[in-house]
C-alpha positions as CSV (number, residue, x, y, z in Angstrom):
1,X,11.4,-6.9,9.4
2,X,9.5,-10.7,7.9
3,X,6.1,-8.8,8.0
4,X,3.4,-10.5,4.7
5,X,1.4,-7.7,4.0
6,X,-1.4,-8.3,1.7
7,X,-1.5,-6.0,-2.1
8,X,-4.7,-3.9,-2.9
9,X,-4.3,-2.6,-5.8
10,X,-3.7,-3.9,-9.6
11,X,-0.4,-4.1,-10.2
12,X,0.1,-8.0,-10.6
13,X,1.2,-8.5,-7.0
14,X,-1.0,-10.3,-4.3
15,X,1.6,-10.5,-1.4
16,X,4.9,-8.4,0.1
17,X,7.5,-8.7,2.7
18,X,8.3,-5.4,4.7
19,X,12.3,-4.8,4.1
20,X,12.3,-1.8,5.2
21,X,10.9,0.9,7.0
22,X,12.3,4.4,5.1
23,X,10.1,7.2,7.0
24,X,12.6,7.0,9.7
25,X,9.9,5.9,12.1
26,X,10.3,2.6,13.8
27,X,6.4,1.0,13.4
28,X,4.2,0.0,10.6
29,X,1.8,3.4,10.7
30,X,-0.8,4.4,8.2
31,X,1.2,6.3,5.7
32,X,4.4,5.3,6.1
33,X,7.0,4.9,3.2
34,X,8.4,0.6,3.5
35,X,10.4,-1.2,1.2
36,X,9.1,-4.3,0.0
37,X,9.8,-7.5,-1.6
38,X,6.8,-9.1,-4.1
39,X,6.8,-12.6,-3.0
40,X,3.5,-14.1,-4.8
41,X,2.5,-12.1,-7.8
42,X,-0.3,-12.7,-10.6
43,X,0.9,-14.7,-13.8
44,X,2.1,-12.6,-16.9
45,X,1.9,-10.0,-14.9
46,X,4.4,-7.1,-15.6
47,X,5.7,-7.3,-11.6
48,X,7.6,-10.6,-10.7
49,X,8.6,-12.4,-7.6
50,X,11.5,-11.0,-6.0
51,X,10.8,-7.8,-7.3
52,X,12.3,-4.8,-4.6
53,X,10.0,-2.3,-5.0
54,X,8.6,1.2,-2.7
55,X,5.1,1.3,-0.7
56,X,2.5,2.6,1.3
57,X,0.6,1.1,3.8
58,X,-2.5,2.2,3.8
59,X,-4.6,0.3,6.1
60,X,-4.1,-1.3,9.7
61,X,-5.5,-4.8,11.3
62,X,-8.9,-4.2,13.0
63,X,-12.1,-5.3,13.1
64,X,-14.7,-2.7,12.6
65,X,-18.4,-4.0,14.2
66,X,-20.5,-1.5,13.1
67,X,-19.7,-1.7,9.3
68,X,-18.6,-5.7,9.7
69,X,-15.5,-4.9,7.9
70,X,-12.8,-6.9,9.2
71,X,-9.1,-5.2,7.8
72,X,-6.2,-6.8,7.3
73,X,-2.4,-4.5,6.9
74,X,-2.4,-3.3,3.3
75,X,-0.5,-1.7,1.2
76,X,0.1,-0.2,-2.4
77,X,3.2,-0.2,-4.8
78,X,4.1,3.0,-5.5
79,X,6.8,5.0,-7.1
80,X,7.5,8.5,-6.7
81,X,6.8,11.8,-9.7
82,X,10.4,13.2,-10.7
83,X,9.2,16.7,-9.9
84,X,7.7,17.3,-6.1
85,X,6.7,14.8,-3.7
86,X,3.8,13.3,-4.9
87,X,3.5,9.3,-5.3
88,X,1.8,7.8,-8.3
89,X,0.6,4.4,-7.7
90,X,1.7,1.9,-9.7
91,X,-2.1,-0.1,-10.6
92,X,-5.2,1.9,-11.6
93,X,-7.6,0.5,-9.2
94,X,-7.6,-0.1,-5.3
95,X,-9.8,-3.1,-4.6
96,X,-10.4,-2.2,-0.9
97,X,-11.1,0.0,1.3
98,X,-8.2,3.4,2.3
99,X,-7.6,4.5,5.7
100,X,-9.4,8.4,5.8
101,X,-6.0,9.1,7.6
102,X,-4.3,9.6,4.3
103,X,-6.1,12.5,4.1
104,X,-3.8,14.6,5.9
105,X,-0.8,13.3,4.5
106,X,1.0,15.2,2.0
107,X,1.7,13.8,-1.8
108,X,-1.8,11.1,-1.1
109,X,-4.2,12.8,-3.6
110,X,-3.3,10.5,-6.3
111,X,-4.0,7.5,-4.3
112,X,-7.7,9.0,-2.5
113,X,-9.0,9.6,-5.5
114,X,-8.3,6.3,-6.9
115,X,-10.0,4.5,-3.4
116,X,-13.8,4.1,-4.1
117,X,-14.6,3.6,-0.3
118,X,-12.3,5.3,3.0
119,X,-12.7,3.7,6.7
C-alpha cells in the first residue's frame, strides 16, 4: 500500500508504512487495525527500522479552521492484550490529539485515557 503515516506516541518510532489492513476493510478509516513496517526511528530505542508491528489509525487528514489544527494521518503502535480485545499501546504518552470517533470502538479505553485532547 505504501502509505506513510506519522507515529505520535513515545515508543521510539517516527514514521511507518502500511503493509496490510487487518480489519477486512478496504480504506484507512479511524480506528482500523493495520500492520505497519517502521521506516524511521529514534536512535537507541527498543523499536528498530524494519520492525513489523500492529497499529491503530487515530487521526485522518483534515484542516480545522475553527481550532487552526492541521492533522495528518497518524497512528499509535499497539499490542493485543492476552485476554479480551483490549489494545495496549507500546508507548506511555500520546503526543497529539486523538479523534473522538474512537470512543464508540471497543478496546480503545486505554488509548483515550492516555491522550490529552480529543477532536
